[in-house]
Structure formats: structure tokens, C-alpha cells
PAVEXGU-142491 format. One record per residue (C-alpha): residue number from 1; x, y, z. Coordinates in Angstrom, 2 decimals. Example, Ala and Ser with C-alpha at 12.3 -4.5 7.8 and 13.67 -1.06 7.14 Angstrom:
2
+-----+---------+---------+---------+
|  nr |      px |      py |      pz |
+-----+---------+---------+---------+
|   1 |   12.30 |   -4.50 |    7.80 |
|   2 |   13.67 |   -1.06 |    7.14 |
+-----+---------+---------+---------+
//
This chain:
261
+-----+---------+---------+---------+
|  nr |      px |      py |      pz |
+-----+---------+---------+---------+
|   1 |  105.62 |  111.21 |   96.27 |
|   2 |  103.11 |  112.99 |   98.45 |
|   3 |  103.38 |  112.47 |  102.18 |
|   4 |  100.59 |  112.47 |  104.72 |
|   5 |   99.69 |  115.66 |  106.56 |
|   6 |   99.84 |  114.06 |  110.01 |
|   7 |   99.16 |  116.51 |  112.82 |
|   8 |  102.20 |  115.51 |  114.86 |
|   9 |  105.57 |  116.43 |  113.38 |
|  10 |  108.79 |  114.49 |  113.34 |
|  11 |  110.27 |  117.11 |  115.68 |
|  12 |  107.48 |  116.43 |  118.20 |
|  13 |  108.43 |  112.75 |  118.21 |
|  14 |  112.17 |  113.49 |  118.51 |
|  15 |  111.65 |  115.94 |  121.38 |
|  16 |  109.49 |  113.49 |  123.31 |
|  17 |  112.03 |  110.72 |  122.76 |
|  18 |  114.97 |  112.93 |  123.86 |
|  19 |  113.17 |  113.98 |  127.03 |
|  20 |  112.45 |  110.40 |  127.98 |
|  21 |  115.99 |  109.29 |  127.22 |
|  22 |  117.41 |  112.01 |  129.47 |
|  23 |  114.90 |  111.44 |  132.28 |
|  24 |  113.35 |  114.89 |  131.79 |
|  25 |  109.81 |  115.83 |  132.66 |
|  26 |  107.15 |  114.85 |  130.17 |
|  27 |  104.54 |  117.61 |  129.80 |
|  28 |  104.50 |  121.35 |  130.48 |
|  29 |  103.92 |  123.63 |  133.44 |
|  30 |  104.38 |  123.12 |  137.20 |
|  31 |  102.48 |  119.84 |  137.18 |
|  32 |  105.02 |  118.17 |  134.89 |
|  33 |  106.41 |  114.98 |  136.42 |
|  34 |  109.95 |  113.62 |  135.98 |
|  35 |  110.00 |  110.64 |  133.62 |
|  36 |  110.26 |  107.35 |  135.49 |
|  37 |  110.57 |  103.84 |  134.13 |
|  38 |  106.91 |  102.95 |  134.63 |
|  39 |  105.57 |  105.98 |  132.73 |
|  40 |  108.17 |  106.69 |  130.05 |
|  41 |  105.85 |  106.05 |  127.07 |
|  42 |  103.64 |  109.06 |  126.23 |
|  43 |  100.14 |  108.33 |  125.03 |
|  44 |  101.11 |  109.42 |  121.51 |
|  45 |  103.52 |  106.50 |  121.13 |
|  46 |  102.16 |  103.44 |  119.29 |
|  47 |   99.21 |  105.35 |  117.86 |
|  48 |   98.46 |  105.44 |  114.13 |
|  49 |   99.98 |  108.94 |  113.87 |
|  50 |  103.17 |  107.73 |  115.55 |
|  51 |  103.49 |  104.85 |  113.11 |
|  52 |  102.69 |  107.12 |  110.18 |
|  53 |  105.17 |  109.87 |  111.14 |
|  54 |  108.06 |  107.85 |  112.52 |
|  55 |  108.14 |  104.88 |  110.19 |
|  56 |  105.65 |  104.75 |  107.33 |
|  57 |  106.84 |  107.95 |  105.70 |
|  58 |  110.55 |  107.17 |  106.00 |
|  59 |  111.11 |  103.63 |  104.76 |
|  60 |  111.27 |  102.10 |  101.25 |
|  61 |  107.94 |  100.97 |   99.82 |
|  62 |  108.98 |   97.31 |   99.82 |
|  63 |  109.73 |   97.53 |  103.54 |
|  64 |  106.34 |   99.13 |  104.06 |
|  65 |  104.62 |   96.07 |  102.65 |
|  66 |  106.53 |   93.84 |  105.06 |
|  67 |  105.55 |   96.09 |  107.97 |
|  68 |  101.94 |   95.85 |  106.78 |
|  69 |  101.99 |   92.14 |  107.59 |
|  70 |  103.15 |   92.59 |  111.19 |
|  71 |   99.73 |   93.20 |  112.75 |
|  72 |   96.43 |   94.97 |  112.15 |
|  73 |   97.76 |   98.24 |  113.64 |
|  74 |  100.63 |   98.43 |  111.16 |
|  75 |   98.33 |   97.40 |  108.34 |
|  76 |   95.94 |  100.24 |  109.20 |
|  77 |   98.79 |  102.77 |  109.24 |
|  78 |  100.24 |  101.59 |  105.94 |
|  79 |   96.81 |  101.51 |  104.31 |
|  80 |   96.24 |  105.08 |  105.47 |
|  81 |   99.48 |  106.08 |  103.78 |
|  82 |   98.51 |  104.25 |  100.59 |
|  83 |   95.14 |  106.00 |  100.57 |
|  84 |   97.01 |  109.31 |  100.66 |
|  85 |   99.09 |  108.17 |   97.69 |
|  86 |   95.95 |  107.46 |   95.67 |
|  87 |   94.64 |  110.94 |   96.45 |
|  88 |   97.89 |  112.36 |   95.05 |
|  89 |   97.49 |  110.33 |   91.84 |
|  90 |   99.78 |  107.37 |   92.56 |
|  91 |   98.72 |  103.72 |   92.87 |
|  92 |  101.05 |  101.28 |   94.65 |
|  93 |  100.68 |   97.75 |   93.29 |
|  94 |  101.85 |   94.99 |   95.61 |
|  95 |  102.11 |   91.28 |   94.90 |
|  96 |   98.83 |   89.38 |   94.80 |
|  97 |   96.79 |   92.44 |   95.72 |
|  98 |   93.46 |   91.13 |   94.46 |
|  99 |   90.71 |   93.72 |   94.91 |
| 100 |   87.08 |   92.64 |   95.25 |
| 101 |   84.59 |   94.19 |   92.84 |
| 102 |   82.75 |   95.99 |   95.65 |
| 103 |   85.96 |   97.53 |   96.96 |
| 104 |   87.05 |   98.55 |   93.46 |
| 105 |   83.68 |  100.14 |   92.80 |
| 106 |   83.83 |  102.01 |   96.12 |
| 107 |   87.22 |  103.46 |   95.05 |
| 108 |   86.00 |  104.33 |   91.58 |
| 109 |   85.92 |  108.10 |   92.03 |
| 110 |   89.37 |  108.30 |   93.67 |
| 111 |   90.91 |  105.97 |   91.10 |
| 112 |   89.76 |  108.39 |   88.46 |
| 113 |   92.62 |  110.70 |   89.56 |
| 114 |   95.41 |  108.13 |   89.15 |
| 115 |   98.18 |  109.16 |   86.77 |
| 116 |  100.97 |  106.81 |   87.87 |
| 117 |  101.33 |  103.18 |   88.92 |
| 118 |  104.25 |  102.06 |   91.11 |
| 119 |  104.96 |   98.32 |   91.07 |
| 120 |  106.89 |   97.01 |   94.04 |
| 121 |  109.90 |   94.79 |   93.49 |
| 122 |  109.66 |   91.00 |   93.28 |
| 123 |  105.95 |   90.80 |   92.47 |
| 124 |  104.78 |   88.03 |   90.14 |
| 125 |  101.16 |   89.07 |   89.70 |
| 126 |   99.26 |   92.26 |   88.99 |
| 127 |   96.22 |   91.51 |   91.13 |
| 128 |   92.59 |   91.29 |   90.10 |
| 129 |   91.13 |   94.80 |   89.53 |
| 130 |   94.41 |   96.31 |   90.75 |
| 131 |   94.08 |   99.40 |   88.54 |
| 132 |   90.46 |   99.18 |   87.44 |
| 133 |   88.73 |  102.55 |   86.85 |
| 134 |   92.02 |  104.45 |   86.50 |
| 135 |   90.41 |  106.41 |   83.71 |
| 136 |   93.14 |  109.03 |   83.13 |
| 137 |   96.10 |  106.65 |   83.42 |
| 138 |   98.02 |  106.85 |   80.12 |
| 139 |  101.22 |  104.77 |   80.40 |
| 140 |  101.99 |  101.59 |   82.33 |
| 141 |  105.29 |   99.73 |   82.47 |
| 142 |  104.83 |   96.28 |   84.00 |
| 143 |  108.16 |   95.16 |   85.53 |
| 144 |  110.17 |   92.03 |   84.84 |
| 145 |  109.18 |   89.15 |   87.10 |
| 146 |  105.44 |   89.60 |   86.61 |
| 147 |  103.97 |   86.40 |   85.18 |
| 148 |  100.25 |   87.01 |   85.51 |
| 149 |   97.98 |   89.98 |   84.89 |
| 150 |   94.83 |   89.43 |   86.93 |
| 151 |   91.11 |   89.49 |   86.25 |
| 152 |   90.10 |   93.01 |   85.19 |
| 153 |   93.46 |   94.43 |   86.31 |
| 154 |   93.27 |   97.39 |   83.90 |
| 155 |   89.59 |   97.27 |   83.02 |
| 156 |   88.03 |  100.67 |   82.24 |
| 157 |   91.39 |  102.41 |   81.95 |
| 158 |   89.92 |  104.35 |   79.05 |
| 159 |   92.89 |  106.71 |   78.52 |
| 160 |   95.55 |  103.99 |   78.55 |
| 161 |   97.57 |  104.17 |   75.33 |
| 162 |  100.81 |  102.37 |   76.15 |
| 163 |  101.56 |   99.18 |   78.09 |
| 164 |  105.06 |   97.70 |   78.29 |
| 165 |  104.95 |   93.97 |   79.00 |
| 166 |  107.78 |   92.00 |   80.67 |
| 167 |  109.49 |   89.02 |   79.03 |
| 168 |  108.33 |   86.94 |   82.03 |
| 169 |  104.62 |   87.35 |   81.27 |
| 170 |  102.76 |   84.02 |   80.94 |
| 171 |   99.08 |   84.80 |   81.40 |
| 172 |   96.62 |   87.64 |   80.79 |
| 173 |   93.44 |   87.17 |   82.83 |
| 174 |   89.79 |   87.63 |   81.92 |
| 175 |   88.72 |   91.19 |   80.97 |
| 176 |   92.22 |   92.38 |   81.93 |
| 177 |   92.15 |   95.23 |   79.38 |
| 178 |   88.41 |   95.33 |   78.72 |
| 179 |   87.23 |   98.80 |   77.64 |
| 180 |   90.75 |  100.22 |   77.33 |
| 181 |   89.38 |  102.24 |   74.45 |
| 182 |   92.55 |  104.29 |   73.78 |
| 183 |   94.96 |  101.32 |   73.56 |
| 184 |   96.20 |  101.10 |   69.96 |
| 185 |   99.16 |   98.71 |   70.01 |
| 186 |  100.02 |   95.60 |   72.04 |
| 187 |  103.44 |   93.98 |   71.65 |
| 188 |  103.61 |   90.53 |   73.24 |
| 189 |  106.11 |   88.92 |   70.86 |
| 190 |  108.99 |   89.03 |   73.33 |
| 191 |  106.98 |   87.48 |   76.21 |
| 192 |  106.44 |   83.89 |   77.34 |
| 193 |  102.67 |   84.30 |   77.04 |
| 194 |  100.76 |   81.01 |   77.22 |
| 195 |   97.19 |   82.09 |   77.93 |
| 196 |   94.77 |   84.93 |   77.17 |
| 197 |   91.52 |   84.89 |   79.16 |
| 198 |   87.94 |   85.60 |   78.07 |
| 199 |   87.23 |   89.14 |   76.86 |
| 200 |   90.77 |   90.25 |   77.70 |
| 201 |   90.74 |   92.97 |   75.00 |
| 202 |   86.98 |   93.30 |   74.54 |
| 203 |   85.96 |   96.82 |   73.48 |
| 204 |   89.50 |   98.00 |   72.77 |
| 205 |   88.03 |   99.96 |   69.89 |
| 206 |   91.27 |  101.72 |   68.82 |
| 207 |   93.47 |   98.62 |   68.95 |
| 208 |   94.96 |   98.21 |   65.48 |
| 209 |   98.08 |   96.08 |   65.94 |
| 210 |   99.18 |   93.19 |   68.13 |
| 211 |  102.05 |   90.72 |   68.07 |
| 212 |  101.64 |   87.20 |   69.43 |
| 213 |  104.43 |   84.83 |   70.61 |
| 214 |  104.62 |   81.19 |   69.50 |
| 215 |  104.32 |   80.17 |   73.15 |
| 216 |  100.58 |   81.04 |   73.23 |
| 217 |   98.59 |   77.85 |   73.86 |
| 218 |   95.17 |   78.85 |   75.19 |
| 219 |   92.78 |   81.63 |   74.15 |
| 220 |   89.39 |   82.40 |   75.70 |
| 221 |   86.13 |   83.59 |   74.18 |
| 222 |   85.31 |   87.14 |   73.06 |
| 223 |   88.95 |   88.23 |   73.40 |
| 224 |   88.75 |   90.58 |   70.40 |
| 225 |   85.07 |   91.54 |   70.28 |
| 226 |   84.51 |   95.14 |   69.17 |
| 227 |   88.13 |   95.48 |   68.07 |
| 228 |   87.12 |   96.48 |   64.54 |
| 229 |   90.49 |   98.05 |   63.64 |
| 230 |   92.33 |   94.87 |   64.54 |
| 231 |   90.00 |   92.13 |   63.30 |
| 232 |   89.69 |   91.57 |   59.52 |
| 233 |   86.20 |   92.03 |   58.11 |
| 234 |   85.83 |   88.36 |   57.13 |
| 235 |   86.00 |   87.20 |   60.79 |
| 236 |   82.81 |   87.56 |   62.83 |
| 237 |   83.83 |   87.86 |   66.51 |
| 238 |   80.19 |   88.38 |   67.49 |
| 239 |   79.30 |   84.81 |   66.56 |
| 240 |   78.47 |   83.34 |   69.96 |
| 241 |   78.34 |   79.72 |   68.85 |
| 242 |   81.71 |   79.78 |   67.10 |
| 243 |   83.46 |   82.53 |   69.01 |
| 244 |   86.48 |   80.46 |   70.00 |
| 245 |   87.02 |   79.58 |   66.34 |
| 246 |   86.74 |   83.26 |   65.44 |
| 247 |   89.26 |   84.20 |   68.11 |
| 248 |   91.72 |   81.59 |   66.83 |
| 249 |   91.17 |   83.02 |   63.36 |
| 250 |   92.22 |   86.45 |   64.62 |
| 251 |   95.34 |   84.96 |   66.22 |
| 252 |   96.25 |   83.25 |   62.95 |
| 253 |   95.71 |   86.52 |   61.06 |
| 254 |   97.92 |   88.46 |   63.46 |
| 255 |  100.68 |   85.88 |   63.22 |
| 256 |  100.56 |   86.05 |   59.44 |
| 257 |  101.44 |   89.75 |   59.68 |
| 258 |  104.49 |   89.16 |   61.88 |
| 259 |  107.99 |   88.82 |   60.48 |
| 260 |  109.35 |   85.30 |   60.38 |
| 261 |  111.49 |   84.44 |   63.42 |
+-----+---------+---------+---------+
//
């Protein structure tokens, strides 16, 4: 993964630390003063660059997220690193990382370069709008342990063709895959899915097959609108007054196509 181009190198940090540890002068030229206890910390230490060079770039991603919670300084340094990851085409998804619609929209251009999503260990939710606008993202593998896919998590991922769902999945939020216009197959049969939110697959125009587990209990409105390759012609998903009935009709149709358990 791409690392930040911080101006201060790791060798700079090591040299400064060695000089202090040995009581050597800090600085250059005749004015350099011997290091004494009161002034052993150069001004570079505890800056954002120091955090970025010495720690952020050299620890596992899960540890990074823990460091991010320490204080606002560490959060700023880790966020700077994550911004650099996005610029290199990689999105890091952390647990419960809900993104507001204004923030997601502000990142729209940069998210258009994302080609890879990295899910950290032990997360149970893909946050709201976590990957929204990742328009050239093609493949996503959601890890085991994730139970909930948030509101608009993959909305407008127009190049997304393949999503692997974990057995632990229980809920797909509203508009989670709205306008994923390249998605053609969704296999949920092996999951523990209980709920699909409103418009979850709205405008998935190439979607032609989907498997549904028996555990599904609740389905929202407009889930399959404009999914003409998936929905049989005799079901009108554009009927606003009876849309829930239409959606349940689609579910029944899909189940009728599945092999008996």
C-alpha cells in the first residue's frame, strides 16, 4: 500500500533520537548546544510528521484505528494517512464508520479513483455511505463478522460486478446498492439475512439473479425498482400504492427458482 511522502525521513528521526540518547549536541555548527534533560525533545517530536513517520506508517491497520482514538492529534495523523490511501486507490473501512452525506459528496471526486476496499478485522458493520461514489470499484469481499451493511454503503458504485457476502450478514440497509448498475448476481442464500431496506437494489439495471435465505423476515419498499432483468413482467414494481406487495411478489418469485433445501 502507498505510504505518505512525509518530508522528514525515518533516518532523520533515528539520528535525532540517537543524539539525544547519547547526550550529543542537537543542531549543527558552532552554536550547537549539548543535549540536557530540560531540552532533549526537538521541536519535530510530537508533530504530525513525527507521528506519521515513526508510527502511522509502521503499524498494522487495526492498531492504527486504536491509535486514532487516543486523542485529536493521533486522529489527525491517522486521517492524513488514510487520505493518502484513498489517493492511491485504497479505501480502509473501519467498524461503524458512518459518513455523512455532505462529507461523502465532498469526497466524490477522490472516491472515483478507488479500486480496492480493505476491511479491518472484527468489524460488524459497513458504515453508512462507506464506499459511496466508488465508481470504478469492481469487486468487494465483505468479511465474516459483518452483520449490517449501512445506508447507501455502496450506492453509485456503478462498476461493481461482484460482491461476496458473509454468512454472518443479517441486514442490508436502505439504498445500500442503489445504482450499482453493473451488478448482475447477488447470492444471499448462505447468509442469516433478516432484513432488506427500502430501495436497497433500486436501479440495479443489470441484476438478473438473486438467491434469498429463508431467514428473511422484513423487506422495504422499492427494493427492486428498475431491475427489469430480475423482476418478471407480471409484477409492477412501480406501483406506489402496492409496492410492498410487489416486492414480496418478487421475493416469492426468486425463491421459486431456488433449489429445494
